[in-house]
C-alpha positions as CSV (number, residue, x, y, z in Angstrom):
1,M,115.5,194.1,-33.4
2,G,119.3,194.4,-33.6
3,A,120.9,196.3,-36.5
4,G,123.6,194.5,-38.4
5,G,124.1,191.7,-36.0
6,A,127.0,189.4,-37.0
7,P,125.8,185.9,-37.7
8,Y,126.6,183.1,-35.2
9,E,129.1,180.5,-36.3
10,P,127.8,177.0,-36.9
11,Y,128.0,174.7,-33.9
12,H,131.4,173.0,-33.5
13,P,133.3,171.5,-30.5
14,H,135.7,173.6,-28.5
15,L,138.1,170.8,-27.7
16,G,141.1,172.9,-26.8
17,Y,139.0,175.2,-24.6
18,T,137.2,172.3,-22.9
19,L,140.5,170.5,-22.2
20,A,142.0,173.7,-20.8
21,L,138.9,174.3,-18.7
22,T,139.1,170.7,-17.4
23,G,142.7,171.2,-16.3
24,L,141.9,174.4,-14.6
25,A,138.9,172.8,-12.9
26,W,141.0,170.0,-11.4
27,L,143.5,172.6,-10.1
28,L,140.7,174.6,-8.5
29,V,138.8,171.6,-7.1
30,V,141.9,169.9,-5.6
31,G,143.2,173.1,-4.2
32,Y,139.9,174.2,-2.7
33,S,139.2,170.7,-1.3
34,W,142.5,170.6,0.4
35,M,142.3,174.1,1.8
36,A,138.6,174.5,2.8
37,L,136.8,171.1,2.6
38,R,138.8,168.7,4.6
39,A,135.9,168.4,7.0
40,A,133.2,168.4,4.3
41,P,133.5,165.1,2.4
42,R,130.0,165.5,0.8
43,A,131.1,168.8,-0.9
44,R,134.3,167.1,-2.1
45,V,132.2,164.3,-3.6
46,M,130.2,166.9,-5.6
47,L,133.3,168.8,-6.8
48,Y,135.2,165.6,-7.8
49,G,132.2,164.2,-9.6
50,L,131.7,167.5,-11.5
51,A,135.4,167.7,-12.5
52,I,135.2,164.1,-13.9
53,M,132.1,164.8,-15.9
54,L,133.0,168.3,-17.0
55,P,134.5,167.5,-20.5
56,I,131.3,165.9,-21.7
57,V,129.0,168.2,-19.7
58,A,130.7,171.3,-21.2
59,E,130.2,170.1,-24.8
60,L,126.7,169.0,-24.2
61,S,125.7,172.2,-22.5
62,A,127.4,174.2,-25.4
63,L,125.2,172.3,-27.9
64,V,122.1,173.1,-25.8
65,V,123.1,176.8,-25.6
66,Y,123.7,176.9,-29.3
67,L,120.2,175.6,-29.9
68,L,118.5,178.0,-27.4
69,R,120.5,181.2,-27.6
70,P,118.7,184.3,-29.0
71,S,118.8,185.0,-32.7
72,P,121.6,187.4,-33.9
73,D,118.8,189.6,-35.3
74,T,117.7,190.5,-31.7
75,H,119.3,193.1,-29.5
76,L,120.7,190.5,-27.1
77,G,121.8,188.2,-29.9
78,A,123.6,191.0,-31.7
79,L,125.4,192.0,-28.5
80,L,126.6,188.4,-28.0
81,S,127.8,188.0,-31.6
82,H,129.7,191.3,-31.5
83,I,131.3,190.3,-28.2
84,H,132.4,187.1,-29.9
85,L,133.9,189.0,-32.9
86,A,135.7,191.5,-30.7
87,Y,137.0,189.2,-27.9
88,L,136.7,185.5,-28.6
89,Q,137.4,185.1,-32.3
90,P,141.1,186.1,-31.9
91,L,141.6,183.4,-29.2
92,P,142.4,179.8,-30.2
93,L,139.2,178.4,-28.7
94,D,137.7,176.8,-31.8
95,S,138.3,173.3,-33.1
96,Y,137.1,173.0,-36.7
97,L,136.9,169.3,-37.5
98,A,136.1,167.6,-40.8
99,P,132.6,166.1,-40.7
100,A,134.1,162.6,-41.0
101,L,136.5,163.2,-38.1
102,L,133.7,164.6,-35.9
103,A,131.5,161.6,-36.7
104,A,134.4,159.3,-35.8
105,I,134.8,161.0,-32.5
106,L,131.1,160.9,-31.7
107,G,131.1,157.2,-32.7
108,L,134.0,156.5,-30.4
109,L,132.3,158.2,-27.5
110,A,129.2,156.1,-28.2
111,V,131.3,152.9,-28.2
112,L,133.0,153.9,-24.9
113,M,129.6,154.6,-23.3
114,L,128.3,151.3,-24.5
115,A,131.4,149.5,-23.2
116,S,130.9,151.1,-19.8
117,L,127.2,150.1,-19.7
118,V,128.1,146.5,-20.7
119,R,130.8,146.3,-18.0
120,F,128.3,147.5,-15.4
121,A,125.7,145.0,-16.6
122,I,128.2,142.1,-16.4
123,G,129.2,143.2,-12.9
124,T,125.6,143.4,-11.8
125,W,124.9,139.9,-13.3
126,R,127.9,138.4,-11.5
127,L,126.9,140.1,-8.3
128,R,123.3,138.9,-8.6
129,D,124.6,135.3,-9.1
130,L,126.7,135.6,-6.0
131,L,123.7,136.9,-4.0
132,R,121.3,134.2,-5.1
133,H,121.3,132.3,-1.8
134,C,121.3,135.2,0.6
135,N,118.7,135.4,3.4
136,G,117.4,138.4,5.4
137,L,119.0,139.2,8.8
138,A,116.2,137.6,10.8
139,E,116.0,134.5,8.6
140,A,119.8,134.0,8.7
141,G,119.8,133.8,12.5
142,Y,120.3,137.5,13.5
143,P,116.8,138.6,14.7
144,A,118.3,141.0,17.4
145,L,120.4,142.7,14.8
146,H,117.5,143.0,12.4
147,A,115.3,144.5,15.2
148,R,118.0,147.1,16.1
149,M,118.4,148.2,12.5
150,Q,114.6,148.5,12.0
151,L,114.3,150.5,15.2
152,L,117.1,152.8,14.2
153,A,115.7,153.4,10.8
154,R,112.2,154.2,12.2
155,T,113.8,156.5,14.8
156,H,115.6,158.6,12.2
157,K,112.7,158.3,9.7
158,F,114.5,156.3,7.1
159,A,112.8,153.8,4.9
160,P,114.9,150.7,5.8
161,P,116.2,148.9,2.7
162,T,116.5,145.1,2.5
163,M,119.4,143.8,4.5
164,A,120.6,140.3,3.9
165,V,123.4,137.9,4.9
166,M,125.7,136.3,2.3
167,P,127.6,133.1,3.1
168,V,131.1,134.0,1.9
169,A,134.5,133.9,3.5
170,E,135.5,137.5,2.9
171,P,134.6,140.3,5.3
172,L,132.1,142.0,2.9
173,A,129.5,144.7,3.4
174,F,128.2,146.7,0.5
175,T,125.1,148.4,-1.0
176,T,123.9,147.5,-4.4
177,G,120.9,148.5,-6.6
178,L,120.1,151.8,-8.4
179,L,116.4,152.2,-7.9
180,R,115.9,149.8,-4.9
181,P,119.1,149.8,-2.8
182,R,119.9,146.6,-0.9
183,I,122.5,146.0,1.8
184,Y,124.5,142.8,2.1
185,I,126.8,141.7,4.8
186,S,128.9,138.5,4.9
187,T,129.0,135.8,7.5
188,A,132.7,136.4,7.8
189,L,132.2,140.0,8.7
190,L,129.5,139.1,11.2
191,A,131.9,136.7,12.9
192,L,134.7,139.3,12.9
193,L,132.9,142.2,14.5
194,T,130.9,142.7,17.7
195,E,127.2,143.5,17.4
196,D,127.8,147.2,18.0
197,E,130.5,147.3,15.3
198,V,128.2,145.5,12.9
199,V,125.5,148.0,13.6
200,A,128.0,150.8,12.8
201,V,128.9,149.1,9.5
202,L,125.3,148.7,8.5
203,C,124.6,152.4,9.3
204,H,127.5,153.3,7.0
205,E,125.8,151.2,4.2
206,L,122.4,152.7,5.2
207,A,123.9,156.1,4.5
208,H,124.9,154.9,0.9
209,A,121.3,153.7,0.4
210,V,119.6,156.9,1.8
211,R,121.8,159.2,-0.3
212,R,121.4,157.2,-3.5
213,D,125.2,157.0,-3.9
214,N,124.9,154.1,-6.4
215,V,123.0,156.3,-8.9
216,W,125.5,159.1,-8.6
217,N,128.5,156.7,-8.9
218,W,126.9,155.0,-11.9
219,L,126.5,158.3,-13.7
220,V,130.0,159.6,-12.8
221,R,131.6,156.2,-13.8
222,L,129.9,156.4,-17.2
223,F,131.3,159.9,-17.9
224,R,134.7,158.8,-16.6
225,D,134.9,155.9,-18.9
226,M,133.9,158.0,-21.9
227,C,136.9,160.3,-21.1
228,W,139.4,157.4,-20.7
229,F,142.1,159.5,-22.3
230,L,142.2,161.8,-19.2
231,P,144.0,159.8,-16.5
232,V,143.1,162.3,-13.9
233,G,139.5,161.1,-14.2
234,F,140.5,157.7,-12.7
235,V,142.5,159.3,-10.0
236,G,139.7,161.7,-9.2
237,W,137.3,158.8,-9.1
238,R,139.3,157.2,-6.3
239,W,139.4,160.5,-4.4
240,M,135.6,160.8,-4.8
241,V,134.9,157.3,-3.5
242,V,137.1,157.8,-0.5
243,S,135.3,161.2,0.2
244,Q,132.0,159.4,-0.2
245,D,133.0,156.8,2.4
246,E,134.0,159.5,4.8
247,D,130.6,161.2,4.3
248,C,128.8,158.0,5.0
249,D,131.0,157.3,8.0
250,A,130.0,160.7,9.4
251,L,126.3,159.9,9.0
252,A,126.9,156.5,10.6
253,A,128.6,158.2,13.6
254,R,125.6,160.5,14.0
255,L,123.2,157.6,13.9
256,T,125.0,155.5,16.4
257,R,126.5,158.4,18.4
258,D,129.6,156.3,18.8
259,P,132.3,157.1,16.2
260,L,135.0,155.1,17.9
261,T,133.0,151.9,17.4
262,L,133.0,152.5,13.7
263,A,136.7,153.3,13.8
264,R,137.4,149.9,15.4
265,A,135.3,148.2,12.7
266,L,137.2,150.0,10.0
267,L,140.5,148.8,11.4
268,K,139.4,145.2,11.9
269,V,138.0,144.9,8.4
270,A,140.9,146.6,6.8
271,A,143.3,144.3,8.6
272,A,141.3,141.2,7.5
273,W,141.5,142.4,3.9
274,H,145.3,142.3,4.0
275,H,145.2,138.6,4.3
276,Q,142.7,137.9,1.5
277,S,142.3,138.5,-2.2
278,G,138.6,139.2,-1.9
279,T,135.6,138.6,-4.1
280,P,135.6,141.0,-7.1
281,L,132.7,143.4,-7.1
282,L,132.4,145.3,-10.4
283,S,129.1,147.1,-9.5
284,A,129.5,147.7,-5.7
285,T,132.2,149.0,-3.3
286,S,132.8,147.0,-0.2
287,F,133.2,148.5,3.2
288,A,136.9,149.2,4.1
289,S,138.2,147.0,1.2
290,S,140.6,149.8,0.3
291,P,144.1,149.4,2.0
292,D,144.1,153.1,3.0
293,V,141.5,153.8,5.7
294,R,143.7,156.2,7.7
295,A,141.7,159.4,6.7
296,R,138.4,157.7,7.7
297,V,139.7,156.6,11.1
298,E,141.2,160.0,11.7
299,Q,137.8,161.5,11.0
300,M,136.1,159.2,13.5
301,L,138.7,160.2,16.1
302,A,138.1,163.9,15.4
303,L,134.3,163.4,15.7
304,S,134.7,161.7,19.0
305,D,136.7,164.7,20.2
306,G,133.8,167.1,19.2
307,Q,135.4,168.5,16.0
308,T,134.0,171.9,14.9
309,P,131.7,171.6,11.9
310,V,132.8,172.9,8.6
311,R,132.2,176.6,8.1
312,R,129.1,177.5,6.0
313,S,131.3,179.9,3.9
314,A,133.3,176.9,2.7
315,L,130.2,175.1,1.5
316,V,129.0,178.3,-0.2
317,G,132.4,178.5,-1.9
318,A,132.1,175.0,-3.1
319,V,128.7,175.7,-4.6
320,L,130.0,178.9,-6.3
321,L,133.0,177.0,-7.7
322,A,130.7,174.3,-9.2
323,A,128.3,176.9,-10.6
324,T,131.3,178.8,-12.2
325,L,132.6,175.7,-13.9
326,L,129.2,174.9,-15.2
327,L,128.9,178.4,-16.6
328,L,132.3,178.5,-18.2
329,G,131.7,175.2,-20.1
330,P,129.2,176.6,-22.6
331,L,130.5,180.2,-22.5
332,P,132.1,180.3,-26.0
333,A,128.8,178.9,-27.5
334,L,126.8,181.5,-25.5
335,L,128.9,184.3,-26.9
336,G,128.4,183.2,-30.5
337,S,131.4,181.0,-31.1
């Protein structure tokens, strides 16, 4: 047992520390992504998502650490509490809030979380209504395309999700569904592209389904909406979605072994979107609906030229950066604050 261990402080939020850590996280994530992860979109998705979720994750992990850390009467607990008294207490890390104010903040976060969930539910309901009259690829008159996608999925040992055709005038292709992903493609996009280009687009959407991007996006969007007062979260969300699309483009290029076909499809669909307002999709992201597809096309051109894969050290650095941020979040609580 420890002798004379200083007692821990009661749990309280470290708002100033958390906001400072979030700002530092964005500087490190953006800088490292730009310097080392240009050819590693999946690692960028992880880091951007972590930076968006960090304010809430840091406070939640601090609460968990507070509940689980060793008693100050133990040797380790006494050491942690003395480190806090000597090094942390003089720093302006703590945010002592009146119980009523703390309850109001927690209530606001709960309302924001509920609003985000309601918004997602409304978007899902609208989308389901739009997709009510869709048919599978074979039933809609595209049996050859259906057979090619089934063969491709079996060849690469993917469980092929449901793929259906929707009779709308916009060039849409998207993946929806959290637990059971489904891929939809519009008749307008089928008419716009060649069969090989359609296969490339469906492979891009297949990558979203295989990697469960809808689940990740739903979680990150929820945390983003709870931290609405941090505008960088919405900017980072856009960067994350673009990086995610680049990642799925890369997998589609590996599946088809023809990145230039996907590049042509990107340009055709992006050009078509310039002339249409489009159908709003609140719970799905359509293929190439963003006006800026330059980075994605450049990636396809680089892959066609045999671009050197990203260095493993850069990926290790991304993991270490993420682990460091996750550790720094609850650090004051870990040391007794």
